[in-house]
N, C-alpha and C positions, 0 to 999 in steps of 0.2 A: 636180214645182211647182218654181219660181225658190224662191231661197233669199231670206227678208229679211235673212240676216247669215248673213257665209262670212267664217272669220279662216284663215289660210295660215302656220305658220312665226312665230308673232308670238314676238318675243325681247325683254326688258327687265332690263338688270342694274343691280342696286341692292348697297350694302354688305351682303353677309349674306345677300341674297333676289336670285331672277332668275325671271324666266317664262323658259322654255327650250320652243320650238317648237310654242306652243302653237295648235292646228287644231282647228276644228270646223265644223260648220255647221248653221243652224236654219232649215226649209222656211218658207215661207209656209204658215198652219192650224195652226201646231204652238207649243205650249209647251214651253219648255226649261228645266227647273229644274239650278240651274249650283250644284253644292255643293262642300266641302271644308271641311276645321278654316278654324281662324282664322290669318290667314296665308298659305293656300296659294297666293293669287294672284287671287282674284273680284274683289275691287274693283278691284285694278291692271289684270286684263283689262278690266272694264268703261272704267273709265276711258280705256284706250287706243282702245277703242271711241269714246268720245265727242272723243277726238283732244284729251283734258286733259292727257297727258302723252306726250312723244315718245320714241316704240319706238325700238328699236336695230335690229329687223328685223320682217322678215315684210311680209303685205300684208292689210290689213280693208277688205271690201266691204259695203255695204250696199244693197239690190235693186240691185245689178248697180254701185251707185258708188262709185269710190273714196273713202274717208271722209278722206281731206287734199285732194286733189285738188279733190273736188265737197263739201267739208265743210257748204255753207250746204245745197245740195240734201237732204244726207243728215240734217242736224237739223231740218229743216222737216219729215220724215215718221217722228222720232222722238220719243216721251213718254217720260221720266226720270224716277225717282223714285226717291231716294237714302234711308238710313236715316236721318241726320242731318235730312233735310228740305231743302229748295230756295230758304228766303226769308227774308228780314229779321224776327226775330222782332216788330219795331214795324209792321210791314206788318199791314193787313186783307184782307179776300178782296176787297174793293171796289179796293185798291191793287194787287193780284194783277191784280188785271182787266187794270189801267191800265196796268201793267210788260208782262204776258204780250201785248198787244194791239200794242205797238210791236214787241218782240221777233219775234213769228209773223205772217207775211203770211195764214197762212188760220184765226187765231184768232178763235174762235166765242165772245162774250162770253155771249151767251144760253143757248148750251150749258153754260158757266161757271157761270153764275150759277143756273141749271136745278140743278146739281150740289149748288151749295151750300145752295139752300134744300131739296133733297131729304135734304140730310146733317144741315138742322137747326141750321145756323151761321150765326151773327150776323155780318152781312156787313160790319160796323163794328169789330167787337172784334178786338183785336190778334190777331196769333198767340201771342203768348207767355201771354197768357189762355186757350189752347186745351187741350186733354186729349194726351196724345200720339195717341190715335185719331184727333182731328179736324185734326189735323195731317198726320195721313198721309194721311186722306182728301183734306184740302186740297192737298197734292201731287199727288194719286192726281186729282182734279179738275182742275187743269191740264195733267195729263199726257194726258187723254183730249179735251180741247177744243179742239185745232187739226188735226185730219185727221190723226193718228201714224196708222202704219203696223204700226210695231214699239214695244213698250210695252219698257224697259229698267228694271226692278225691282233695287237692292241692298238684301237685305234688308227689303220692306216690310210684313211681317207679326210684326216683331220687336218683342216688348215689349207687342203687343195683346192684350187679353182674347178669349177664344175665340169670342165673340158679335163684336165687330167685325174677328174676321179672319174669319169667315165672308162677313161683307159686304161684305170688300176681294175676297174669293174671287169672289162674286156679281159682282163689278164686272168681276173678268177674264173669268167666265164671257160676258156680256153683248159685252164687246168683242171676245171672238175667235168669235161669231156669223158675224163675217164672214169668210170663207175666206181672204181676202188678209192678215188681220191675222197677226201674231207676237207671243209675250211670250218675253224672256230674265228667268228669274228665279231672281235669287241669295238662298239661303234656307238655315239653319241649322232649321228647323221643318221636318222632313221629312215629317211627317203632312200639310202643306198639298200638300208634291208628290204624295204618294200620292193627293190627290183630282185635281188639276188637271193635273199633268206628262203630256208625251206623251214626251218623250226627255229621260234624265238625262245631265247631262255632270259628271265627275268630276273635279275636277283637285288634287293632292296636292304640296306642295313644287315649286310652278311648272310640274309637268306635268299633262296629260290623260292619266287614266289608264284611261277610255272615255266614250266618249259613246254611249249606245245607247237605243231605243225602251224606255220602260219597262217596257210587259206584257210585252216578249220577255225583258228584264233577268229580271222578277220569275218568269217561267215557264222559262225556262234554270237558274236556281241554286236553290240550298236550303244549309238548313244542316243537316249532319251530324253528331250525338252520336255519339263513338265510340271505341273503345281506339285506344292509342299502334299497335297490331298492328295495327289494321282501316287505320287510315289509312295506314299503310307498304305494305299489299297494293294499295292505289288504284292507280291508274294515275295517275301524274303529273297530265298534263295534263287531268285531270277535277279539279284541286283549285288554287281559286283564291288561296286564304289561308288558315291553322288560326291555331290559338290550343292549345297544351298548357297544363292546370292538373295539379293533383294528384290530381284524380279520373276524368280521361279528357282526350280532344280534342273541340273542336268546329271544324268547317270548311266556309267556303263553296266549296259544290261545282257542278258540272255534272250535274242530274239524270241527263242520259243517259251517264253515267259511272261510276257510282254500282250495282253489284249488287241486281236486283231484289229487293225483300224486307227490303231496308237501308232503316232509319226518317229519311227524310229532310223536314225540315220546309220549311213556306213561310218564306220571306225578304221582310223590309221593305229598303226605302232605306237606312234607318237604320242596319241590321245590314250591309247591304254598305259601308256607307262605314266605319263602326267595325273590321272586317275587314281593308279595304286600306289602314284606317291605323294600326292597332294589331295586328294579327296577323301572322304570317309570311306575307310574297306571294312565291307559287310564282313560279321563271321560265318 
């Protein structure tokens, strides 16, 4: 299947931080969970994809198109939702409709207003008077109303209550019913990714540590709680990361590399992230 998004060797240096050879691919028909701690490089990567910052090196292509040389064509096919919203607080849903109609050739006013009514929004109420959940739904409605094939979401569910988060995830499920579509979802809420992500891409200190299918990742790894001596007896290739405390060790391990009968517990995306950022990573 064609890639909706492909990044190769992306580099961007700032004082005290740099993206270093960031590379990953998001196929059509897939949801990618883009995870990493604060300051790891998620938002910088997204800004580079949207050509909001000038990269130092690398290549970014969406639907096979270069995101700089064919920027207009690329952006027509991408819907964007940022954590802090996309619209001025003094705007209303009606004024958003007018603005977006001028920005996108394929803007569907009827589709947008249907979402607004579905969400129970007052079309003439100023955005500053919306709840955070309503502001996020408005941004998502706009992203879904111009025929986008790729949604890029930067922390869309951050700060939302569980009911609203589920509503937002339902919208993503609907969008993904078309197998040509794809979503890049940056999020700290790993429980959301457990529900929807097909691929998990983990960035740490400006580098990609892994980009793998979620199910394969969870099937391959587990958590082993053991003694220091047991950990030392394992094949180093079976241990991805470990943490040692006063009462023993716990390690993120490849299930296939652990002797039969040793108690390996299921792992979550959140645990993998914590092991890889706070544990001792194996070479």
